C-alpha positions as CSV (number, residue, x, y, z in Angstrom):
1,M,-56.8,-8.3,31.5
2,R,-56.8,-9.6,35.1
3,R,-56.1,-13.3,35.6
4,T,-57.0,-15.2,38.7
5,A,-55.4,-18.5,39.4
6,A,-57.0,-21.5,41.2
7,D,-54.9,-20.6,44.3
8,G,-56.4,-17.0,44.3
9,G,-53.2,-15.3,43.0
10,Q,-53.8,-12.5,40.5
11,D,-51.8,-10.7,37.8
12,R,-52.5,-8.3,35.0
13,V,-51.4,-8.7,31.4
14,D,-52.1,-6.8,28.2
15,L,-53.7,-9.1,25.6
16,L,-54.0,-8.1,22.0
17,L,-56.5,-10.1,19.9
18,L,-56.9,-9.6,16.1
19,R,-60.0,-10.8,14.5
20,M,-60.3,-11.7,10.8
21,G,-63.8,-13.1,10.1
22,D,-64.4,-15.8,12.7
23,E,-60.7,-16.5,13.3
24,V,-58.7,-14.8,16.1
25,T,-55.0,-14.6,16.7
26,G,-53.1,-12.7,19.3
27,G,-50.6,-12.6,22.2
28,Y,-49.8,-11.4,25.6
29,S,-46.6,-10.9,27.6
30,N,-45.0,-14.4,27.1
31,G,-47.7,-16.1,25.2
32,K,-49.7,-16.6,22.1
33,V,-53.5,-17.1,21.5
34,D,-55.3,-18.6,18.5
35,G,-59.0,-19.3,18.2
36,F,-62.3,-18.8,16.6
37,I,-65.6,-17.0,17.3
38,E,-68.8,-19.0,17.6
39,G,-72.0,-17.0,17.5
40,N,-72.9,-13.5,16.5
41,I,-70.4,-10.6,16.6
42,K,-71.7,-8.9,19.7
43,D,-72.3,-11.8,22.0
44,G,-70.1,-14.5,20.5
45,V,-68.0,-17.1,22.3
46,L,-64.2,-17.3,21.7
47,D,-62.8,-20.9,21.8
48,F,-59.0,-20.7,21.9
49,T,-55.7,-22.4,22.4
50,W,-52.8,-20.8,24.2
51,R,-49.1,-21.3,24.4
52,E,-46.7,-19.9,26.9
53,G,-43.1,-21.2,27.0
54,G,-43.3,-25.0,27.1
55,L,-46.9,-25.0,28.4
56,N,-50.2,-25.0,26.4
57,G,-53.8,-25.5,26.8
58,R,-57.3,-24.4,25.8
59,G,-59.9,-21.9,27.0
60,V,-63.2,-20.3,26.3
61,A,-64.4,-16.6,26.7
62,E,-67.7,-14.8,26.3
63,S,-68.1,-11.3,25.2
64,Q,-70.5,-9.4,27.4
65,G,-70.7,-6.0,26.0
66,D,-67.3,-4.4,26.5
67,T,-66.1,-7.1,28.8
68,L,-64.5,-10.4,27.9
69,R,-64.8,-13.1,30.6
70,G,-63.4,-16.6,30.4
71,T,-61.6,-19.6,31.7
72,W,-58.5,-21.6,30.6
73,G,-57.0,-24.9,31.4
74,T,-54.0,-27.0,30.6
75,G,-53.7,-29.6,28.0
76,G,-57.3,-30.3,26.6
77,A,-59.2,-28.7,29.5
78,K,-60.9,-25.3,28.9
79,Q,-61.1,-24.6,32.6
80,G,-59.5,-25.5,35.9
81,A,-56.2,-23.5,35.7
82,D,-57.5,-19.9,35.8
83,E,-60.2,-17.4,34.9
84,F,-59.8,-13.9,33.4
85,I,-61.7,-10.8,32.8
86,G,-60.8,-7.9,30.5
87,V,-62.1,-4.7,29.0
88,V,-62.5,-4.8,25.2
89,Q,-61.0,-1.8,23.4
90,K,-62.0,-2.0,19.8
91,R,-60.0,-0.4,17.0
92,D,-61.3,-0.4,13.5
93,K,-58.9,-0.9,10.6
94,T,-58.2,2.5,9.0
95,S,-56.9,3.0,5.5
96,P,-53.7,5.0,5.1
Protein backbone atom coordinates (compact mmCIF):
# COMPACT_ATOMS: atom_id res chain seq x y z
CA MET A 1 0.00 0.00 0.00
CA ARG A 2 1.24 3.50 -0.77
CA ARG A 3 0.41 6.24 1.75
CA THR A 4 0.60 9.93 0.88
CA ALA A 5 0.71 12.44 3.72
CA ALA A 6 -0.86 15.90 3.67
CA ASP A 7 2.63 17.38 3.16
CA GLY A 8 3.17 15.18 0.05
CA GLY A 9 5.51 12.66 1.70
CA GLN A 10 4.98 9.03 0.66
CA ASP A 11 5.86 5.64 2.02
CA ARG A 12 4.94 2.03 1.30
CA VAL A 13 3.72 -0.49 3.84
CA ASP A 14 2.37 -4.01 3.70
CA LEU A 15 -1.18 -4.18 5.02
CA LEU A 16 -2.85 -7.47 5.88
CA LEU A 17 -6.63 -7.43 6.29
CA LEU A 18 -8.65 -10.46 7.31
CA ARG A 19 -12.37 -10.43 6.68
CA MET A 20 -14.88 -12.51 8.62
CA GLY A 21 -18.37 -11.67 7.38
CA ASP A 22 -18.62 -7.89 7.56
CA GLU A 23 -15.90 -7.53 10.22
CA VAL A 24 -12.31 -6.76 9.26
CA THR A 25 -9.15 -6.92 11.36
CA GLY A 26 -5.54 -6.56 10.36
CA GLY A 27 -2.24 -4.85 10.75
CA TYR A 28 0.71 -3.17 9.11
CA SER A 29 4.32 -2.40 10.07
CA ASN A 30 3.72 -0.66 13.43
CA GLY A 31 -0.05 -0.59 13.58
CA LYS A 32 -3.38 -2.35 13.87
CA VAL A 33 -6.63 -1.92 11.91
CA ASP A 34 -10.18 -2.93 12.92
CA GLY A 35 -13.32 -2.20 10.96
CA PHE A 36 -16.41 -3.36 9.15
CA ILE A 37 -17.66 -3.52 5.56
CA GLU A 38 -20.76 -1.60 4.48
CA GLY A 39 -22.31 -2.59 1.16
CA ASN A 40 -21.86 -5.56 -1.12
CA ILE A 41 -18.76 -7.73 -1.21
CA LYS A 42 -17.30 -6.40 -4.47
CA ASP A 43 -17.87 -2.65 -4.08
CA GLY A 44 -18.18 -2.25 -0.32
CA VAL A 45 -16.86 0.51 1.90
CA LEU A 46 -14.48 -0.28 4.76
CA ASP A 47 -15.03 1.94 7.81
CA PHE A 48 -12.07 1.42 10.17
CA THR A 49 -10.13 2.52 13.23
CA TRP A 50 -6.35 2.40 13.39
CA ARG A 51 -3.73 2.42 16.13
CA GLU A 52 0.00 3.02 15.76
CA GLY A 53 2.04 3.45 18.92
CA GLY A 54 0.30 6.10 21.04
CA LEU A 55 -1.64 7.49 18.05
CA ASN A 56 -5.08 6.47 16.81
CA GLY A 57 -7.78 7.56 14.41
CA ARG A 58 -10.40 6.53 11.90
CA GLY A 59 -10.58 6.05 8.16
CA VAL A 60 -12.64 4.93 5.24
CA ALA A 61 -11.70 2.95 2.12
CA GLU A 62 -13.54 1.87 -1.00
CA SER A 63 -12.92 -1.27 -2.97
CA GLN A 64 -12.66 -0.48 -6.68
CA GLY A 65 -12.11 -3.85 -8.32
CA ASP A 66 -8.64 -4.97 -7.26
CA THR A 67 -7.75 -1.57 -5.79
CA LEU A 68 -8.43 -0.27 -2.30
CA ARG A 69 -8.46 3.56 -2.02
CA GLY A 70 -9.08 5.53 1.11
CA THR A 71 -8.33 8.30 3.56
CA TRP A 72 -7.54 8.38 7.26
CA GLY A 73 -7.44 10.97 9.96
CA THR A 74 -6.51 11.35 13.59
CA GLY A 75 -8.93 11.21 16.49
CA GLY A 76 -12.50 10.98 15.17
CA ALA A 77 -11.73 12.33 11.66
CA LYS A 78 -11.83 9.91 8.71
CA GLN A 79 -9.68 12.16 6.52
CA GLY A 80 -7.17 14.98 6.73
CA ALA A 81 -4.05 13.09 7.78
CA ASP A 82 -3.31 10.96 4.73
CA GLU A 83 -4.67 9.01 1.80
CA PHE A 84 -3.70 5.56 0.58
CA ILE A 85 -4.03 3.22 -2.36
CA GLY A 86 -3.31 -0.48 -2.45
CA VAL A 87 -3.69 -3.52 -4.68
CA VAL A 88 -5.96 -6.22 -3.26
CA GLN A 89 -4.52 -9.72 -3.26
CA LYS A 90 -7.23 -12.13 -2.20
CA ARG A 91 -6.50 -15.48 -0.66
CA ASP A 92 -9.27 -17.96 -0.08
CA LYS A 93 -9.19 -20.04 3.06
CA THR A 94 -8.11 -23.57 2.20
CA SER A 95 -8.71 -26.62 4.30
CA PRO A 96 -5.72 -28.72 5.39
